C-alpha positions as CSV (number, residue, x, y, z in Angstrom):
1,M,12.2,30.4,-6.6
2,T,9.6,30.4,-9.2
3,N,6.1,28.9,-8.7
4,S,6.8,26.4,-11.2
5,A,10.1,25.4,-9.5
6,I,8.3,25.0,-6.3
7,L,5.8,22.7,-7.7
8,V,8.5,20.6,-9.6
9,R,10.3,20.3,-6.3
10,G,7.3,19.1,-4.6
11,I,6.6,16.7,-7.3
12,K,10.1,15.2,-7.1
13,A,9.9,14.9,-3.2
14,R,6.5,13.2,-3.4
15,L,7.9,10.8,-6.0
16,K,11.1,10.0,-3.9
17,V,9.0,9.5,-0.6
18,Q,6.4,7.3,-2.3
19,G,9.1,5.3,-4.1
20,I,7.7,5.9,-7.7
21,S,10.2,6.0,-10.4
22,Y,10.1,8.3,-13.4
23,T,9.4,5.0,-15.4
24,E,6.5,3.9,-13.3
25,L,5.1,7.7,-13.4
26,A,5.4,7.6,-17.2
27,T,3.4,4.4,-17.3
28,L,0.6,5.6,-15.2
29,I,0.1,8.9,-16.9
30,G,0.5,7.3,-20.3
31,V,3.6,9.2,-21.8
32,S,7.1,8.3,-22.4
33,V,9.9,8.5,-19.7
34,P,12.0,11.2,-21.8
35,T,8.7,13.3,-21.6
36,V,8.5,12.9,-17.8
37,K,12.4,13.8,-17.5
38,R,11.9,16.8,-19.6
39,D,8.8,18.0,-17.9
40,L,10.3,17.7,-14.5
41,S,13.6,19.2,-15.6
42,R,12.3,22.3,-17.4
43,G,9.0,22.6,-15.3
44,K,6.9,23.6,-18.5
45,F,3.9,21.3,-18.5
46,S,0.1,21.6,-18.9
47,L,-2.4,21.9,-16.1
48,E,-3.8,18.6,-17.4
49,R,-0.4,17.0,-16.9
50,L,-0.2,18.4,-13.5
51,D,-3.7,16.9,-12.6
52,Q,-2.4,13.5,-14.0
53,I,0.6,13.6,-11.7
54,C,-1.3,14.8,-8.7
55,E,-3.8,12.0,-9.2
56,V,-0.9,9.4,-9.2
57,L,0.5,10.8,-6.1
58,G,-2.8,11.1,-4.5
59,V,-2.3,14.7,-3.5
60,G,-3.8,18.2,-4.4
61,V,-1.6,21.1,-5.7
62,A,-1.7,22.6,-2.4
63,D,-0.2,19.6,-0.9
64,L,2.8,20.2,-3.1
65,V,3.6,23.6,-1.8
66,I,3.1,23.1,1.9
67,P,6.6,23.9,3.7
68,D,8.3,21.4,5.9
69,E,5.6,18.8,5.3
70,P,6.5,15.6,7.3
71,V,8.0,12.5,5.3
72,A,5.3,10.0,4.6
73,L,5.2,7.0,6.8
74,T,6.8,3.8,5.6
75,M,6.0,1.8,8.9
76,L,4.0,2.8,11.9
77,T,5.3,2.6,15.5
78,N,4.5,-0.3,17.6
79,A,2.2,1.8,19.8
80,Q,0.2,3.0,16.6
81,E,-0.2,-0.7,15.5
82,Q,-1.1,-1.6,18.9
83,A,-3.9,1.0,18.8
84,L,-5.2,-0.5,15.5
85,V,-5.4,-4.1,16.6
86,A,-7.0,-3.2,19.8
87,E,-10.1,-1.4,17.9
88,P,-10.3,-3.5,14.5
89,K,-12.6,-0.9,13.0
90,L,-9.4,1.5,13.0
91,L,-7.3,-1.4,11.3
92,L,-10.0,-1.7,8.6
93,L,-10.1,2.1,8.1
94,T,-6.4,2.2,7.8
95,Y,-6.4,-0.6,5.2
96,L,-9.0,1.4,3.2
97,V,-7.3,4.6,3.4
98,V,-4.0,3.2,2.3
99,N,-5.8,1.6,-0.7
100,D,-7.4,5.1,-1.5
101,W,-10.8,4.5,-0.6
102,K,-12.9,7.9,-0.2
103,F,-15.3,9.0,2.6
104,D,-18.5,8.3,0.6
105,Q,-17.1,5.0,-0.6
106,I,-16.5,3.7,2.9
107,V,-20.0,4.9,4.1
108,N,-21.7,3.3,1.1
109,A,-19.8,-0.1,1.4
110,F,-19.7,-0.7,5.2
111,N,-21.9,-0.5,8.1
112,L,-20.7,2.9,9.3
113,N,-22.7,6.2,9.1
114,A,-21.1,9.4,8.5
115,S,-20.9,10.5,12.2
116,Q,-19.4,7.1,13.1
117,L,-16.8,7.3,10.3
118,I,-15.7,10.8,11.3
119,H,-15.4,9.6,14.9
120,F,-12.7,7.0,13.8
121,L,-11.3,9.1,11.4
122,L,-10.6,11.7,14.0
123,K,-9.1,8.8,16.1
124,L,-6.7,7.9,13.1
125,D,-5.9,11.6,12.7
126,K,-4.8,11.7,16.4
127,L,-2.7,8.7,15.7
128,R,-1.1,10.6,12.9
129,I,-2.1,7.8,10.3
130,V,-4.1,10.0,8.3
131,D,-4.7,13.9,8.0
132,F,-8.5,14.3,8.3
133,K,-10.2,17.5,7.7
134,P,-14.1,17.3,8.6
135,P,-16.5,16.6,7.0
136,S,-14.8,14.4,4.5
137,R,-11.3,15.2,3.4
138,I,-9.0,12.2,4.1
139,R,-5.3,12.3,3.2
140,K,-3.2,9.4,3.9
141,L,0.2,10.1,5.6
142,T,1.7,6.6,4.5
143,A,4.0,6.1,1.6
144,R,3.6,3.9,-1.4
145,N,6.1,1.6,-0.1
146,F,4.4,1.4,3.4
147,T,4.7,-1.9,5.2
148,W,3.6,-3.4,8.6
149,R,6.2,-4.0,11.3
150,K,7.8,-7.5,11.1
151,E,6.5,-9.4,14.2
152,G,4.7,-6.3,15.3
153,P,1.1,-6.3,16.6
154,V,-0.6,-6.2,12.9
155,H,1.7,-8.9,11.8
156,R,0.5,-11.2,14.8
157,Y,-3.1,-10.3,14.4
158,F,-2.9,-11.2,10.6
159,V,-1.1,-14.4,11.3
160,D,-3.6,-15.4,14.2
161,R,-6.9,-14.2,12.7
162,V,-6.6,-13.5,9.1
163,V,-4.4,-16.4,7.8
164,P,-6.4,-19.4,9.1
165,E,-9.6,-17.8,7.6
166,F,-7.9,-17.2,4.3
167,F,-6.8,-20.6,3.9
168,D,-10.1,-22.0,4.9
169,A,-11.3,-22.2,1.2
170,S,-11.6,-24.3,-1.9
171,F,-10.0,-21.6,-4.0
172,E,-12.3,-22.5,-6.7
173,K,-13.6,-19.0,-7.8
174,E,-12.6,-17.3,-10.9
175,G,-9.2,-15.7,-10.4
176,D,-8.4,-17.8,-7.3
177,E,-5.2,-19.7,-7.5
178,F,-3.5,-22.0,-4.7
179,Q,-0.2,-23.8,-5.1
180,F,1.6,-25.6,-2.3
181,M,5.0,-26.7,-3.2
182,G,7.7,-28.4,-1.3
183,G,11.3,-29.4,-2.3
184,T,15.0,-29.0,-1.5
185,L,16.8,-26.1,-3.0
186,S,20.4,-24.7,-3.0
187,K,21.0,-21.4,-1.4
188,S,21.4,-19.7,-4.8
189,S,18.0,-21.0,-6.0
190,L,16.3,-19.9,-2.6
191,L,17.7,-16.4,-3.3
192,R,16.4,-16.5,-6.9
193,M,12.9,-17.6,-5.6
194,Q,13.1,-14.6,-3.0
195,A,13.8,-12.2,-5.6
196,S,11.0,-13.5,-7.8
197,L,8.5,-13.0,-4.9
198,I,9.7,-9.5,-4.4
199,R,9.2,-8.6,-8.0
200,L,5.7,-10.3,-8.0
201,A,4.8,-8.1,-4.8
202,S,5.9,-5.0,-6.5
203,E,3.7,-5.9,-9.6
204,F,0.7,-6.4,-7.3
205,E,1.2,-2.9,-5.8
206,Q,1.5,-1.3,-9.2
207,F,-1.7,-2.9,-10.3
208,A,-3.3,-1.7,-7.2
209,R,-2.1,1.7,-7.6
210,H,-3.2,1.9,-11.1
211,D,-6.7,0.4,-10.6
212,A,-7.4,2.9,-7.5
213,K,-8.2,5.2,-10.3
214,L,-11.1,3.0,-11.6
215,P,-14.7,3.3,-10.1
216,L,-15.2,1.2,-7.0
217,E,-17.8,-1.1,-8.6
218,Q,-15.0,-2.3,-11.2
219,R,-12.6,-3.2,-8.5
220,H,-12.7,-6.4,-6.4
221,G,-11.1,-7.0,-2.9
222,C,-8.4,-9.6,-3.2
223,T,-5.6,-10.9,-1.1
224,A,-2.3,-12.6,-1.9
225,I,-0.1,-14.1,0.7
226,L,3.4,-14.7,-0.9
227,A,5.9,-16.6,1.4
228,L,9.1,-18.6,1.3
229,R,11.2,-19.9,4.1
230,S,13.7,-22.6,4.7
231,W,11.4,-25.0,6.6
232,E,10.2,-28.5,7.1
233,F,6.9,-29.7,8.6
234,S,7.4,-30.6,12.2
235,E,5.8,-34.2,11.6
236,F,8.7,-34.8,8.9
237,S,11.4,-33.5,11.2
238,R,10.3,-35.9,14.0
239,L,11.1,-38.8,11.8
240,R,14.6,-37.7,10.7
241,R,17.4,-39.6,12.1
242,K,19.7,-37.6,14.5
243,G,22.3,-35.5,12.8
244,R,20.4,-35.7,9.3
């Protein structure tokens, strides 16, 4: 197999693992979909194009040719999540690395010196959440479509600690938005609303991945909670007639 064929195979494998379509890749590197298909079919593209693709994938060229590389994580084990919530600094660092923060950016933004950061990154490396090569090379082992375990330790930590603090606000700053709606919907309408939320969450992830290329000072931490469930407030339910 030629060197170019090995690179193309590595790119295709990374795209598949991270859930990035040819359409998304084309948008992120500023070319047409046919151009992406042609490049990855023939393997004849410039070094500049290769650099662009590697930047989108968050890898170096060497990462594309490492044999038998483990599949990127789409979800952690229960034990891994338990280790994170037991030491919140590890949870914070996991969040930052998953969102493409670099070593120097973390040191400059948080109350951690280089030695302390290395200490915690080595712990994450031992948990196999990141691949850390001292003094400062961090490679996340999570896929683009990474998610936390449903009803897992991080989910429970989020519900118990993060959600109450998140909603304890006026939502009046620029860019803030809060809508609380209640109504009765058919099963069909519920499914359509669910699909809309999934599309919106996907759009958020695309923006986050695209903006990760911008300087840190041009990015602002933000959080969105998208939720939909067939549910009625307990105080209302207590007033219902039996059987209604």
